[in-house]
C-alpha positions as CSV (number, residue, x, y, z in Angstrom):
1,X,26.1,2.9,24.9
2,X,25.1,2.7,21.0
3,X,21.7,3.5,20.6
4,X,21.8,3.2,16.7
5,X,19.8,-0.8,17.3
6,X,16.7,-1.2,16.6
7,X,14.4,-4.1,17.5
8,X,11.0,-4.8,16.4
9,X,8.3,-6.9,14.8
10,X,7.7,-6.8,10.9
11,X,4.1,-7.1,9.8
12,X,3.2,-8.4,6.2
13,X,-0.7,-7.8,5.8
14,X,-2.2,-9.3,2.9
15,X,-5.7,-8.2,2.0
16,X,-7.2,-11.3,0.1
17,X,-10.7,-11.7,-1.7
18,X,-13.3,-14.3,-1.1
19,X,-11.6,-16.9,-3.2
20,X,-8.1,-16.5,-1.5
21,X,-6.6,-14.7,-4.0
22,X,-4.3,-11.7,-3.0
23,X,-5.4,-8.3,-3.7
24,X,-2.9,-6.3,-2.0
25,X,0.1,-6.8,0.2
26,X,2.8,-4.7,2.1
27,X,5.5,-5.3,4.5
28,X,5.9,-2.6,7.7
29,X,8.5,-2.5,10.5
30,X,6.8,-1.7,13.7
31,X,7.3,0.7,16.6
32,X,8.3,-1.0,19.8
33,X,7.4,1.1,22.6
34,X,9.5,1.7,25.6
35,X,7.5,0.0,28.1
36,X,7.8,-3.4,25.8
37,X,11.7,-2.6,25.6
38,X,11.6,-2.5,29.2
39,X,9.5,-5.6,29.6
40,X,11.6,-7.6,27.7
41,X,14.9,-6.7,29.6
42,X,13.4,-7.4,32.8
43,X,11.9,-10.8,31.6
44,X,15.0,-12.1,29.6
45,X,17.7,-11.0,31.8
46,X,16.8,-10.1,35.5
47,X,13.9,-12.9,35.8
48,X,11.1,-10.6,35.7
49,X,7.4,-11.7,35.4
50,X,6.3,-12.8,31.6
51,X,3.4,-13.0,29.6
52,X,2.4,-16.2,28.0
53,X,-0.4,-15.1,25.7
54,X,-0.3,-12.2,23.3
55,X,-3.3,-10.6,20.8
56,X,-3.5,-9.2,17.5
57,X,-5.8,-6.7,16.4
58,X,-6.2,-3.8,13.8
59,X,-6.8,-0.1,13.8
60,X,-8.6,2.6,11.5
61,X,-7.3,6.0,12.8
62,X,-4.3,7.3,10.7
63,X,-2.2,7.4,13.7
64,X,1.5,7.1,13.8
65,X,2.9,4.9,17.0
66,X,4.9,6.7,19.5
67,X,7.7,5.2,21.5
68,X,5.9,6.8,24.6
69,X,2.5,5.1,23.7
70,X,1.0,2.7,26.2
71,X,-2.1,0.9,25.8
72,X,-4.1,3.9,27.5
73,X,-2.8,6.5,24.9
74,X,-2.6,4.2,22.0
75,X,-6.2,3.1,22.4
76,X,-7.4,6.8,22.8
77,X,-5.9,7.7,19.4
78,X,-5.9,4.5,16.9
79,X,-9.4,3.8,16.8
80,X,-9.5,0.0,17.0
81,X,-11.4,-1.9,14.5
82,X,-14.0,-4.4,15.9
83,X,-15.8,-5.3,12.5
84,X,-13.9,-8.7,12.1
85,X,-15.5,-11.9,13.2
86,X,-14.4,-13.4,15.9
87,X,-15.6,-15.6,19.0
88,X,-17.3,-12.9,21.5
89,X,-15.4,-9.8,22.0
90,X,-11.9,-11.1,22.1
91,X,-9.0,-10.1,20.0
92,X,-7.2,-12.6,18.0
93,X,-4.8,-14.9,19.9
94,X,-1.3,-14.7,18.4
95,X,0.4,-18.4,18.4
96,X,4.2,-17.6,18.2
97,X,5.8,-20.9,17.0
98,X,9.4,-21.7,18.6
99,X,12.4,-19.4,17.7
100,X,14.5,-20.8,14.8
101,X,17.8,-19.3,13.7
102,X,17.2,-16.1,16.1
103,X,13.5,-15.6,14.6
104,X,10.0,-16.2,15.4
105,X,7.4,-15.9,12.4
106,X,3.7,-16.5,12.1
107,X,4.2,-16.7,8.3
108,X,3.2,-20.4,8.2
109,X,-0.1,-19.8,10.3
110,X,-0.9,-16.4,10.1
111,X,-3.7,-14.8,12.0
112,X,-6.9,-13.7,9.5
113,X,-9.4,-11.1,10.0
114,X,-12.7,-11.6,8.3
115,X,-14.9,-8.8,8.0
116,X,-18.7,-8.5,8.8
117,X,-18.8,-5.1,6.8
118,X,-16.6,-2.5,5.0
119,X,-13.7,-1.2,7.2
120,X,-10.8,0.8,6.6
121,X,-7.7,-0.9,8.1
122,X,-4.6,1.3,8.2
123,X,-2.5,-0.6,11.0
124,X,-2.2,-3.4,13.4
125,X,-1.1,-3.9,17.1
126,X,-0.2,-6.4,19.5
127,X,-0.9,-6.6,23.2
128,X,-1.4,-8.9,26.2
129,X,-5.0,-7.3,26.6
130,X,-7.5,-9.8,25.6
131,X,-10.9,-7.8,25.0
132,X,-11.2,-5.5,21.9
133,X,-11.7,-2.0,22.6
134,X,-10.0,-2.0,26.1
135,X,-6.8,0.0,27.3
136,X,-5.5,-2.8,29.6
137,X,-2.1,-5.0,29.1
138,X,1.2,-4.0,27.6
139,X,1.3,-2.6,24.3
140,X,3.9,-4.9,22.7
141,X,4.0,-3.7,19.3
142,X,2.2,-1.2,16.8
143,X,2.3,-0.2,13.2
144,X,1.0,2.0,10.6
145,X,0.6,0.7,7.2
146,X,2.1,2.4,4.1
147,X,-1.4,2.5,2.7
148,X,-4.7,1.7,4.3
149,X,-6.6,-1.5,3.1
150,X,-10.2,-1.0,2.2
151,X,-12.0,-4.0,3.5
152,X,-15.4,-5.4,2.3
153,X,-17.5,-8.2,3.9
154,X,-16.3,-10.8,1.6
155,X,-12.7,-10.5,2.1
156,X,-10.3,-10.8,4.9
157,X,-7.0,-9.5,5.8
158,X,-4.1,-12.0,6.9
159,X,-1.3,-10.7,9.0
160,X,1.8,-12.6,9.6
161,X,4.2,-11.3,12.2
162,X,7.8,-11.7,12.2
163,X,10.5,-10.9,15.1
164,X,14.2,-11.5,15.1
165,X,17.3,-10.8,17.1
166,X,20.6,-11.0,15.4
167,X,24.0,-10.8,16.8
168,X,26.1,-8.1,15.2
């Protein structure tokens, strides 16, 4: 079996100021934990149960995600940020469009995190767990950004997500 294939999400976090002008942008490839890979194989090829809703959130600690991470181990290490505005205590719902040519991207309608105070954002993650700060659900993806974003209460962070499966 060839173990050289890598599948994962691409994050393109973009910091914008209060006027919507781009301050900084990066492109980061994620780490997809082993539990997510197993879930995908079971759901797609074995008729296993499927999640229908996914959530995006941010983290502050300088933590490099591991292939062995679960939501429990990841949440204990990442330092989830909770200073962005949202309804109640929920993470932002990640709305994925229909796939086109083997890929899915939220670039046309990215999640946007507006901040209620200063924050240093070092990464983002996708989970099936709704509530901020909890370690329930499946850790779908996690990415440590190349450099942190220093956020203020007047700016926002847009985080488009992309995913592709390409036939070799």
